[in-house]
VOVEX-607494 format. One line per field, with one value per residue (C-alpha): residue number from 1; x, y, z. Coordinates in Angstrom, 2 decimals. Layout:
BEGIN
i c(NUM/...)
c1 c(X/...)
c2 c(Y/...)
c3 c(Z/...)
//
This chain:
BEGIN
i c(1/2/3/4/5/6/7/8/9/10/11/12/13/14/15/16/17/18/19/20/21/22/23/24/25/26/27/28/29/30/31/32/33/34/35/36/37/38/39/40/41/42/43/44/45/46/47/48/49/50/51/52/53/54/55/56/57/58/59/60/61/62/63/64/65/66/67/68/69/70/71/72/73/74/75/76/77/78/79/80/81/82/83/84/85/86/87/88/89/90/91/92/93/94/95/96/97/98/99/100/101/102/103/104/105/106/107/108/109/110/111/112/113/114/115/116/117/118/119/120/121/122/123/124/125/126/127/128/129/130/131/132/133/134/135/136/137/138/139/140/141/142/143/144/145/146/147/148/149/150/151/152/153/154/155/156/157/158/159/160/161/162/163/164/165/166/167/168/169/170/171/172/173/174/175/176/177/178/179/180/181/182/183/184/185/186/187/188/189/190/191/192/193)
c1 c(-38.37/-38.63/-40.56/-42.37/-40.95/-44.44/-45.41/-42.31/-42.95/-46.58/-45.54/-42.95/-45.49/-48.15/-45.61/-44.63/-48.31/-49.00/-46.01/-47.13/-50.68/-49.34/-47.16/-50.11/-52.29/-49.68/-49.36/-53.11/-54.38/-55.56/-53.28/-53.99/-56.48/-55.12/-56.11/-59.21/-59.45/-62.73/-63.46/-63.19/-60.44/-57.25/-55.84/-52.37/-52.17/-54.31/-53.67/-55.31/-55.65/-54.12/-53.86/-52.99/-52.22/-52.76/-50.96/-51.89/-49.57/-48.04/-47.27/-50.07/-52.38/-55.37/-57.08/-56.40/-58.21/-57.94/-59.85/-59.80/-59.06/-57.71/-57.52/-55.64/-56.70/-53.77/-55.66/-56.40/-54.63/-57.86/-58.33/-61.32/-61.72/-64.04/-65.75/-63.30/-62.73/-61.39/-60.32/-60.53/-59.27/-60.46/-58.09/-57.57/-56.70/-60.03/-60.69/-63.83/-63.88/-66.19/-67.08/-68.96/-69.82/-67.16/-65.09/-63.44/-60.49/-59.14/-55.47/-54.52/-56.63/-58.73/-62.06/-63.25/-66.68/-68.06/-70.70/-73.59/-74.30/-72.00/-71.44/-69.09/-68.38/-66.64/-64.82/-65.68/-62.89/-62.78/-63.67/-66.14/-69.15/-69.58/-71.52/-72.65/-73.61/-75.53/-76.28/-75.41/-73.31/-71.26/-68.63/-65.76/-62.96/-60.35/-57.85/-60.55/-62.09/-65.61/-68.26/-71.75/-74.58/-78.04/-79.30/-81.34/-79.10/-79.21/-77.04/-77.04/-75.53/-76.12/-79.70/-80.88/-81.33/-81.65/-83.02/-83.22/-82.45/-79.08/-76.11/-73.06/-70.27/-67.15/-64.80/-62.68/-65.56/-67.25/-70.51/-72.96/-75.91/-79.03/-80.38/-84.14/-87.05/-85.36/-86.89/-85.45/-86.05/-84.94/-84.23/-85.64/-83.12/-83.53/-84.29/-82.26/-84.29)
c2 c(-161.08/-157.43/-155.55/-152.50/-149.34/-147.98/-151.08/-150.79/-147.09/-147.84/-150.53/-148.21/-145.38/-147.64/-148.92/-145.33/-144.37/-147.38/-146.50/-142.86/-143.96/-146.21/-143.42/-141.01/-143.58/-144.00/-140.24/-139.52/-142.40/-141.50/-142.38/-145.69/-145.50/-145.70/-148.94/-148.47/-150.10/-151.70/-153.38/-152.57/-150.28/-152.13/-152.10/-150.96/-153.94/-156.20/-157.61/-160.58/-160.85/-157.45/-154.88/-151.22/-148.38/-144.78/-141.99/-138.31/-135.37/-135.64/-139.34/-140.44/-143.31/-141.97/-145.28/-148.96/-151.05/-154.79/-157.27/-160.18/-158.11/-154.67/-153.31/-150.13/-148.35/-147.19/-144.26/-142.24/-144.14/-144.84/-148.08/-150.46/-152.92/-155.92/-156.45/-154.28/-154.16/-150.81/-148.86/-145.07/-143.29/-140.06/-137.29/-139.05/-142.38/-144.07/-146.66/-147.01/-150.42/-151.17/-153.09/-152.53/-154.43/-152.56/-149.40/-146.86/-144.80/-141.75/-141.70/-139.32/-141.16/-138.04/-139.67/-143.19/-144.22/-147.17/-148.81/-151.12/-152.07/-150.12/-150.79/-148.85/-149.64/-147.48/-149.51/-148.28/-146.84/-145.06/-141.80/-142.88/-145.19/-147.86/-146.82/-148.58/-146.86/-148.81/-147.24/-147.57/-145.70/-143.63/-141.13/-140.77/-138.19/-140.05/-137.19/-134.84/-137.69/-136.89/-138.88/-138.42/-140.19/-139.29/-142.85/-144.05/-144.54/-145.99/-145.03/-147.46/-146.62/-148.24/-147.40/-145.87/-146.43/-143.41/-143.80/-141.18/-140.22/-138.72/-138.78/-136.64/-137.58/-135.86/-138.21/-135.32/-133.71/-137.10/-135.80/-137.98/-136.11/-137.56/-135.04/-135.71/-137.95/-138.79/-141.34/-142.44/-145.64/-145.78/-149.09/-149.25/-149.48/-152.11/-150.93/-152.22/-153.79)
c3 c(-123.77/-124.00/-121.41/-122.54/-120.95/-120.40/-118.40/-116.18/-115.63/-114.76/-112.22/-110.61/-110.47/-108.87/-106.32/-105.43/-105.15/-102.85/-100.65/-100.43/-99.53/-96.76/-95.33/-95.45/-93.66/-90.87/-90.43/-90.27/-88.12/-84.58/-81.67/-79.93/-77.06/-73.55/-71.83/-69.70/-66.30/-65.39/-62.13/-58.43/-57.17/-56.47/-52.99/-52.08/-49.73/-47.56/-44.11/-42.41/-38.60/-37.94/-35.15/-35.77/-33.32/-34.47/-32.62/-32.40/-33.15/-29.65/-29.99/-27.65/-28.55/-30.48/-31.28/-31.87/-34.46/-35.08/-37.15/-39.55/-42.70/-43.57/-47.13/-48.01/-51.20/-53.28/-54.86/-51.72/-48.92/-47.03/-45.12/-45.09/-42.21/-41.94/-38.55/-36.59/-32.87/-31.73/-28.68/-28.37/-25.28/-23.69/-22.59/-19.24/-20.89/-20.07/-22.79/-24.90/-26.59/-29.45/-32.58/-35.83/-39.01/-41.01/-40.86/-43.17/-41.92/-43.77/-44.78/-41.95/-39.35/-38.66/-39.68/-38.90/-40.23/-38.29/-40.49/-39.72/-36.09/-33.75/-30.05/-27.73/-24.06/-21.48/-18.86/-15.34/-13.20/-9.85/-11.62/-14.36/-14.53/-17.15/-20.25/-23.42/-26.67/-29.34/-32.72/-36.40/-38.95/-36.51/-37.69/-35.23/-35.14/-33.07/-32.95/-31.57/-29.54/-30.81/-32.70/-34.13/-35.92/-37.22/-36.57/-33.59/-30.56/-27.04/-24.07/-21.14/-17.76/-14.38/-13.43/-16.73/-20.45/-22.76/-26.30/-29.02/-32.59/-33.39/-31.06/-30.40/-28.07/-26.77/-24.95/-23.65/-21.76/-21.13/-22.68/-24.62/-26.14/-27.78/-30.29/-30.61/-29.61/-26.30/-23.91/-20.57/-18.63/-14.99/-13.31/-9.80/-6.99/-4.32/-0.84/2.03/4.82)
//
């Protein structure tokens, strides 16, 4: 069987044209898309039933936080805490203990946002009276030992209850300040007979 030379040339030419088309297609196609991540941010790590002490620049205790669950975000190093219990100390070492529904702490520990219902209690000593602060969504600066909120707040001390909107506190100077719409209730003292 003789094969026509024109037929063989045509087949070789078509094969070369197909190979050239395939190479051209590979060279001109767009690069593959990078995989896209969808879903919640992933944590760097999580801890269950934890306790953490944060120190200031001088190595002194700035605050302690404990709770049932801590999640550290890998992207920015911030920490989320479920139902935390915490202790902040003033410049004299007097403790303020507290709790909130949740908390967010910045990577460097300079900002702690206490979210939901917030309660803080100062333990009485020979030099300070007991005090209780009740509010919501409080932003604390543990290294500066200050905090503030724009939410309604209540300050209770022996003999009085102060209520208002907005609160600033400075644990170093032992000053708690209600910002507006302030009302005070005094508890009557018992007379000695």
